[in-house]
C-alpha positions in Angstrom: 44.2 -11.2 7.5 44.9 -8.3 10.0 41.9 -6.3 10.9 43.7 -3.0 10.1 44.7 -4.1 6.7 43.7 -1.6 4.0 43.3 -4.5 1.5 40.6 -6.0 3.7 38.8 -2.7 3.9 39.0 -2.4 0.1 37.7 -5.9 -0.3 34.8 -5.3 1.9 33.8 -2.2 0.0 34.2 -3.9 -3.4 32.0 -6.9 -2.3 29.5 -4.5 -0.9 29.3 -2.6 -4.3 28.6 -5.9 -6.0 25.9 -7.0 -3.5 24.2 -3.6 -3.8 24.3 -3.7 -7.6 22.9 -7.2 -7.7 20.3 -6.5 -5.1 19.2 -3.3 -6.8 18.9 -5.1 -10.2 17.0 -8.0 -8.7 14.7 -5.7 -6.7 13.9 -3.6 -9.8 13.2 -6.7 -11.8 10.9 -8.0 -9.1 8.9 -4.7 -9.3 9.0 -4.2 -13.0 10.0 -7.4 -15.0 12.0 -6.2 -18.0 14.6 -7.7 -20.3 18.1 -6.4 -20.0 17.8 -4.1 -23.0 14.7 -2.4 -21.6 16.2 -2.3 -18.2 19.1 -0.3 -19.5 16.6 2.5 -20.3 15.9 3.0 -16.6 18.5 5.1 -14.7 19.8 3.1 -11.8 18.6 -0.3 -13.1 21.2 -2.8 -12.2 23.9 -0.1 -11.8 24.6 2.3 -9.1 27.4 4.9 -8.9 30.7 3.9 -7.5 30.4 4.1 -3.8 32.6 5.8 -1.2 32.5 5.2 2.5 33.1 7.1 5.7 36.6 5.9 6.7 35.8 6.2 10.4 32.6 4.1 10.1 34.3 1.6 7.9 37.2 1.1 10.3 34.8 0.6 13.2 32.7 -1.7 11.2 35.7 -3.8 10.2 36.8 -4.0 13.8 33.4 -5.2 15.0 33.1 -7.7 12.1 36.4 -9.3 13.0 35.5 -9.5 16.7 32.1 -11.2 15.8 33.8 -13.6 13.4 36.4 -14.6 15.9 33.7 -15.4 18.5 31.8 -17.4 16.0 34.8 -19.4 14.9 35.8 -20.5 18.4 34.7 -24.2 18.5 34.4 -24.1 22.3 31.9 -21.3 22.3 28.2 -22.0 21.8 26.6 -20.3 18.8 24.3 -17.5 19.9 21.4 -16.4 17.7 19.6 -13.2 17.8 16.1 -14.5 18.7 14.4 -11.2 18.0 14.5 -12.3 14.4 11.4 -14.5 14.3 12.8 -16.4 11.3 15.3 -18.1 13.7 13.3 -17.9 17.0 12.3 -21.5 17.1 14.2 -23.8 19.4 14.8 -26.1 16.4 17.5 -23.7 15.1 19.4 -23.6 18.3 19.3 -27.4 18.6 20.7 -28.0 15.1 24.4 -27.1 15.0 24.6 -26.7 11.3 21.4 -24.6 11.1 22.5 -22.5 14.1 25.9 -21.8 12.5 24.4 -20.9 9.1 21.9 -18.5 10.8 24.6 -16.9 13.0 26.9 -16.3 10.0 23.9 -14.8 8.1 23.1 -12.5 11.0 26.7 -11.4 11.3 26.9 -10.7 7.5 23.6 -8.9 7.6 24.8 -6.6 10.4 27.9 -5.9 8.3 26.0 -5.1 5.2 23.6 -2.8 7.0 26.5 -1.1 8.6 28.2 -0.6 5.2 25.0 0.9 3.8 25.0 3.4 6.8 28.7 4.2 6.0 28.1 5.1 2.4 28.7 8.7 1.5 26.1 9.6 -1.1 23.0 11.7 -1.8 19.8 10.8 0.1 18.1 9.0 -2.9 21.2 6.9 -3.6 21.4 6.0 0.1 17.7 5.0 0.1 18.2 2.8 -3.0 21.2 1.1 -1.3 19.2 0.4 1.9 16.4 -1.0 -0.2 18.7 -3.2 -2.3 20.4 -4.6 0.8 17.0 -5.3 2.3 15.9 -7.3 -0.8 19.2 -9.2 -1.0 19.2 -10.1 2.7 15.5 -11.2 2.6 16.1 -13.4 -0.4 19.4 -15.0 0.9 18.3 -15.9 4.4 19.1 -19.6 5.3 15.5 -19.9 6.4 14.4 -19.8 2.8 16.2 -23.1 2.0 15.2 -26.6 3.1 18.9 -27.6 3.4 19.3 -25.0 6.2 15.9 -24.5 7.7 15.8 -26.6 10.9 12.1 -26.1 11.5 11.2 -27.4 8.1 13.5 -30.3 8.4 12.0 -31.2 11.8 8.5 -31.0 10.4 9.5 -33.2 7.5 10.8 -35.9 9.9 7.8 -35.7 12.2 5.3 -35.9 9.3 7.3 -38.6 7.6 7.8 -36.5 4.5 4.2 -35.5 4.2 5.0 -31.8 4.7 7.4 -31.9 1.8 4.8 -33.5 -0.4 2.2 -30.9 0.6 4.7 -28.2 0.0 5.2 -29.4 -3.6 1.4 -29.4 -4.1 1.3 -25.8 -2.7 4.1 -24.8 -5.1 2.4 -26.3 -8.1 -0.9 -24.6 -7.1 0.7 -21.2 -6.7 2.5 -21.6 -10.0 -0.8 -22.2 -11.8 -2.6 -19.3 -10.1 0.4 -17.0 -10.7 1.1 -15.7 -7.2 2.2 -16.9 -3.8 -0.8 -17.7 -1.6 -1.1 -15.5 1.5 -4.4 -17.1 2.6 -6.6 -20.0 1.8 -8.4 -18.3 -1.1 -10.8 -21.2 -1.5 -12.6 -20.1 1.7 -13.6 -16.7 0.3 -16.1 -15.6 -2.4 -16.9 -12.0 -3.2 -20.6 -11.5 -2.4 -20.8 -14.6 -0.2 -18.6 -14.0 2.8 -16.8 -10.8 1.8 -18.5 -7.7 0.3 -21.8 -8.7 1.8 -23.5 -5.4 2.8 -26.9 -5.4 1.1 -27.3 -3.0 -1.8 -27.7 -2.7 -5.6 -25.9 -1.3 -8.6 -27.8 1.7 -9.7 -25.5 3.0 -12.5 -22.7 1.7 -14.6 -20.4 2.8 -17.4 -17.3 1.3 -18.8 -15.2 2.5 -15.9 -17.2 1.8 -12.8 -20.4 0.7 -11.2 -22.2 2.8 -8.6 -23.5 0.8 -5.7 -26.3 2.2 -3.4 -26.7 0.4 0.0 -29.9 -0.4 1.8 -30.5 1.8 4.8 -30.2 0.3 8.2 -32.0 3.1 10.0 -35.6 4.5 9.6 -34.2 7.9 8.8 -31.1 9.0 6.8 -29.2 12.3 6.5 -30.4 14.4 3.6 -26.9 14.7 2.1 -25.8 11.3 0.7 -22.3 9.9 1.2 -20.1 8.8 -1.6 -17.0 6.6 -1.1 -14.3 6.5 -3.8 -11.8 3.7 -3.1 -8.5 3.2 -4.8 -8.6 1.9 -8.4 -5.4 -0.1 -7.7 -7.5 -2.5 -5.6 -11.0 -3.8 -5.3 -13.5 -1.6 -3.3 -14.4 -4.3 -0.8 -11.4 -3.5 1.4 -14.1 -1.2 2.8 -16.6 -4.1 3.2 -14.7 -7.2 4.2 -16.9 -8.7 7.0 -19.9 -7.1 8.6 -18.0 -6.5 11.9 -15.1 -4.6 10.2 -17.0 -3.0 7.2 -16.5 0.8 7.0 -19.4 0.8 4.5 -21.8 -1.0 6.8 -20.7 1.4 9.6 -21.6 4.4 7.4 -25.0 2.9 6.7 -25.6 2.2 10.3 -24.8 5.8 11.2 -27.7 6.9 9.1 -25.9 7.9 5.9 -27.4 7.1 2.5 -24.3 5.5 1.2 -22.9 5.0 -2.3 -19.7 3.4 -3.4 -17.7 3.4 -6.6 -16.8 -0.1 -7.7 -14.1 0.2 -10.3 -14.0 -2.1 -13.3 -10.9 -4.3 -13.6 -9.4 -2.9 -16.9 -8.9 -5.2 -19.9 -7.6 -4.4 -23.4 -10.8 -2.5 -24.1 -9.8 0.1 -21.5 -6.1 0.1 -22.4 -6.3 3.7 -23.7 -8.1 5.3 -20.8 -6.4 8.3 -19.2 -6.3 10.2 -15.9 -8.8 12.6 -17.4 -11.2 9.8 -18.1 -11.1 8.6 -14.5 -11.7 12.1 -13.3 -14.5 13.1 -15.7 -16.2 9.8 -16.5 -15.8 8.2 -13.1 -15.3 10.6 -10.1 -17.3 13.5 -11.4 -19.9 11.2 -13.0 -20.3 9.4 -9.7 -20.8 12.7 -7.8 -23.4 13.8 -10.4 -25.4 10.5 -10.4 -25.4 10.4 -6.6 -26.9 13.9 -6.5 -29.4 13.0 -9.2 -30.7 9.9 -7.4 -31.0 11.6 -4.0 -32.1 15.1 -5.3 -29.4 16.6 -3.1 -27.8 19.9 -3.9 -24.6 18.7 -2.3 -23.1 15.5 -1.0 -20.3 14.3 1.3 -17.5 12.3 -0.2 -14.6 10.2 0.9 -11.4 9.2 -1.0 -9.1 6.3 0.1 -5.5 6.2 -1.0 -5.4 6.8 -4.8 -9.1 7.3 -4.5 -8.3 10.4 -2.4 -6.0 11.7 -5.1 -8.7 11.2 -7.7 -11.3 12.9 -5.5 -9.0 15.8 -4.8 -8.3 16.3 -8.5 -12.0 16.0 -9.3 -13.0 18.6 -6.7 -10.3 21.0 -8.1 -11.6 20.6 -11.7 -15.2 21.2 -10.5 -14.1 24.2 -8.5 -12.4 25.8 -11.5 -15.7 25.3 -13.4 -17.4 27.2 -10.6 -19.1 24.1 -9.2 -19.1 22.9 -5.6 -21.3 19.8 -5.4 -19.4 18.4 -2.4 -20.1 19.8 1.0 -17.3 18.0 2.8 -14.5 15.6 1.9 -12.6 12.9 3.8 -9.2 11.8 2.7 -8.0 8.5 4.1 -4.2 7.7 3.8 -4.1 9.8 0.6 -1.5 11.9 -1.1 -2.1 15.3 -2.7 1.3 16.7 -2.0 3.8 14.0 -3.2 6.9 15.5 -1.5 7.1 12.6 0.9 6.3 9.3 -0.9 8.3 7.0 1.3 10.0 3.9 0.0 8.3 4.0 -3.4 10.5 7.0 -4.3 13.5 4.7 -4.8 12.1 3.7 -8.1 11.0 7.1 -9.4 13.3 9.1 -11.6 13.1 10.6 -15.1 14.5 7.6 -16.8 12.0 5.2 -15.3 9.0 7.4 -16.0 10.1 8.0 -19.6 10.4 4.3 -20.1 6.9 3.7 -18.8 5.6 6.5 -21.0 7.2 4.9 -24.0 6.0 1.5 -23.1 2.4 2.3 -22.3 1.7 6.0 -22.3 -0.2 5.7 -25.6 -2.0 2.5 -24.7 -1.5 -0.8 -22.8 -2.1 -2.2 -19.3 -0.1 -2.1 -16.1 -0.7 -5.7 -15.0 -2.3 -6.1 -11.6 0.1 -8.9 -10.6 3.1 -6.5 -11.2 1.4 -4.0 -8.9 0.7 -6.6 -6.3 4.4 -7.7 -6.4 5.5 -4.1 -6.0 3.6 -3.7 -2.7 4.5 -7.1 -1.4 8.2 -6.5 -1.9 8.0 -3.3 0.1 7.9 -5.7 3.1 9.7 -8.8 1.6 10.1 -10.9 4.8 6.5 -10.5 5.9 4.7 -10.5 2.6 6.9 -12.8 0.4 9.4 -15.0 2.0 7.2 -15.8 5.1 4.7 -17.5 2.7 7.4 -19.1 0.6 8.8 -20.8 3.7 5.4 -21.7 5.2 3.7 -22.9 2.0 6.5 -24.7 0.3 9.2 -25.7 2.9 6.8 -26.5 5.7 3.8 -27.6 3.6 1.4 -25.4 5.6 -2.0 -24.1 4.4 -2.0 -20.4 5.1 -4.8 -19.4 7.5 -8.1 -17.8 6.4 -7.7 -14.0 6.4 -10.1 -11.8 4.5 -7.7 -8.9 4.2 -5.0 -11.0 2.6 -7.6 -12.5 0.2 -8.4 -9.0 -0.9 -4.7 -8.2 -1.1 -4.3 -11.1 -3.7 -7.3 -10.0 -5.7 -5.3 -7.7 -8.0 -6.4 -5.1 -10.6 -4.9 -3.8 -13.8 -4.5 -0.1 -14.6 -4.7 1.5 -18.1 -1.2 2.4 -19.3 -1.9 6.1 -20.1 -3.6 6.6 -16.7 -0.6 5.0 -15.0 2.0 7.0 -17.0 0.3 10.3 -16.3 0.0 9.5 -12.6 3.7 8.6 -12.3 4.9 11.8 -13.9 2.5 14.3 -12.5 2.4 13.0 -8.9 5.4 10.9 -7.9 8.0 12.5 -10.2 7.0 16.2 -10.6 4.4 16.7 -7.8 2.3 18.9 -10.1 -1.0 18.7 -8.3 0.1 21.2 -5.6 1.5 23.7 -8.2 -1.4 26.0 -9.0 -2.2 25.9 -12.7 0.8 23.6 -13.5 -1.2 20.7 -14.9 -4.4 20.6 -16.9 -7.1 17.9 -16.2 -10.3 17.6 -18.2 -9.5 20.9 -19.8 -9.1 22.8 -16.5 -6.1 24.1 -14.7 -5.8 22.3 -11.4 -5.6 24.5 -8.4 -6.2 22.8 -5.1 -6.5 26.2 -3.4 -10.0 26.4 -4.8 -11.2 23.3 -3.0 -12.4 25.5 -0.1 -14.6 23.0 1.8 -14.3 21.3 5.3 -12.0 18.3 5.1 -11.2 15.4 7.4 -7.6 14.1 6.8 -6.5 10.7 8.3 -3.1 9.2 8.2 -1.6 5.9 9.6 1.5 6.2 11.8 3.3 3.2 10.3 2.0 3.5 6.8 4.8 2.5 4.3 2.7 3.3 1.2 1.4 6.8 2.2 3.9 7.9 4.9 2.2 9.8 7.7 4.2 12.9 6.8 2.8 12.7 3.2 -0.8 12.4 4.5 -0.3 15.3 6.9 1.0 17.5 4.0 -2.6 17.8 2.7 -3.3 20.0 5.6 -1.0 22.6 4.1 -2.5 22.4 0.6 -6.2 22.6 1.1 -7.6 26.0 2.2 -10.8 25.0 4.0 -11.5 24.1 7.6 -9.5 21.0 8.4 -9.3 18.2 11.0 -6.3 15.9 11.0 -6.2 12.6 12.9 -3.4 10.1 13.1 -4.1 6.4 13.7 -1.9 3.5 14.8 -0.7 0.7 12.5 -0.3 0.7 8.7 -2.0 1.6 5.4 -4.8 -0.9 5.7 -5.0 -2.1 9.3 -5.0 1.5 10.6 -8.0 2.4 8.4 -10.0 -0.8 8.9 -10.3 -0.5 12.7 -13.9 -0.6 13.8 -14.9 0.8 17.3 -16.3 -2.5 18.5 -12.8 -4.1 18.4 -11.5 -1.5 20.8 -8.0 -1.9 19.2 -5.1 0.5 18.6 -5.1 4.2 19.3 -5.5 7.5 17.5 -4.1 11.0 18.1 -5.8 14.3 17.9 -4.9 17.9 18.8 -7.6 19.4 20.9 -6.7 23.0 19.8 -7.2 22.0 16.2 -4.0 23.8 15.1 -2.2 22.5 12.0 1.4 23.7 12.1 3.6 23.4 9.1 5.1 20.0 9.9 3.9 16.8 11.4 6.6 16.9 14.1 5.1 20.3 15.3 1.6 18.8 15.2 2.7 15.9 17.3 4.0 18.1 20.0 0.4 19.1 20.9 -1.4 15.8 20.0 -2.9 13.5 22.6 -3.3 9.8 22.3 -6.9 8.3 22.5 -7.5 4.6 22.8 -9.5 2.8 20.2 -10.8 3.5 16.7 -10.8 6.9 15.0 -14.1 6.0 13.3 -16.2 7.5 16.1 -14.3 10.8 15.9 -14.8 10.9 12.2 -18.5 10.0 12.5 -19.1 12.8 14.9 -17.3 15.2 12.6 -19.3 14.1 9.5 -22.8 14.3 11.0 -23.0 18.2 11.2 -22.1 18.3 7.5 -24.8 15.8 6.5 -27.9 18.0 6.9 -31.2 17.2 8.5 -32.6 13.7 8.7 -35.3 12.5 6.3 -37.2 9.2 5.8 -35.0 6.5 4.5 -35.8 5.5 0.8 -37.7 2.3 0.3 -36.2 1.5 -3.1 -32.8 1.8 -4.8 -32.1 4.5 -7.3 -34.7 6.9 -8.8 -36.2 7.6 -12.2 -33.8 6.4 -14.9 -31.4 5.1 -12.3 -32.9 1.7 -11.6 -31.4 -1.3 -9.8 -29.3 -3.1 -12.4 -28.1 -6.0 -10.2 -27.6 -6.8 -6.5 -24.4 -5.7 -4.8 -21.5 -6.3 -5.1 -22.1 -6.3 -8.8 -20.2 -7.8 -11.8 -17.2 -5.5 -12.0 -15.7 -6.4 -8.6 -15.7 -10.0 -9.5 -13.6 -9.5 -12.7 -10.1 -11.0 -12.3 -6.9 -9.4 -13.5 
């Protein structure tokens, strides 16, 4: 067919429309498994508007595609693979003609599909959905995912005399029984044994959370205690993986009398819990108990990810009541302003949120495994197909990695809590609209949270984009310090000084202009962890030093059990 043929261009566009539609439907199903009838209730599910393309971009793309195809089809020319794609970087691919050809054709088609997605003429959200759908389709259809084409897996099968295939089948059966793809050797970890090991005790519990107090590591502690509120989407021990990378242990070693909220993993008995319950009976309750135990007028608090959104909401509720029990707050990779939510925005629209409200707004559970799948498919090659290939095609046992063990330890969410969160944050961004939403009987107004705050964002964060983290500087009225760290949502946060890894950026003049881009113009890179900067910021807000307590709790708040407690061990 001639490369300037309009029929060929039309055929390309038609096939692209089908690929995008299939990819979007499969991606949505991966995130939110629904039957077809229910999926029809969600706008955009399995169906995107008819696409139009930039004629100039389409013409150039067609020309390039035909040139690439002609080079590939010349028998005398050696197939050249793009080795920057680590899936095909092994020499085994180049040495196997059939595998090399299949990989080269895949790479050529992948370039064409990505080019077509760039040529689409549509609104920003539709374009984002198209890019996402193409990414999911390409990740799933790679020849590396199939034993018939994967030269590395074939070579390993020959060298091991079939043992790798037998082991791969065992891994597959194991993962089918446990209900998720293994990212690490989970048999090597046990909560309380070799993760979540910082010494402490549970000093309070209700149906939503346990409050853990940690044993001081210094003879004196600051008079203002320190409370950490982790995300309820995950287990708290991301902040206490190993002694050498534990933010909790670091806080204790810096002389802070440290308390942590350990969320209960919801079951059917908590299926009716709301956002209000998590604010009043968890965040506000934890602040109150921490003050009671320590006899402190005010405390310092930290919220991580959704824990930061919960903390910010709780502080706004308390401020409306005329209460300011928190002297300073730290927000780690947290969203208060949901204008920039990154890739997750592709799933958020009125139809989707209405469906979730109908499904579980009055009761039910958002399953932890569905949430875990959601976050894994945001990076499908790294967090899904990489392990499918390694575990099943190559018969490998994934290496021991504490962070990935935590990542697989999923938690449920109460349906009403989840539905409220979707509408009032991701869809309508109501928290930054003074008085727009009512929580615990109070009109939320973040302008009343007039306390010093430390705001941290990770540069490559795909869950809380760095621009979204920075946006909190424009919402909160008190004295603020913003720091940007390298890496992503977790690795950027869990970066202890002793490792001397990565970098962080600070503006020496302390100015916080309207946009992140303007802030970056005056920011300077500093090697190593941001923890030291944060610790130096926090200490002046922590009050004088007093003798460290000899026992856990006080009065009616007695030690219930040793840390990490029962709640963190509950499985979804």
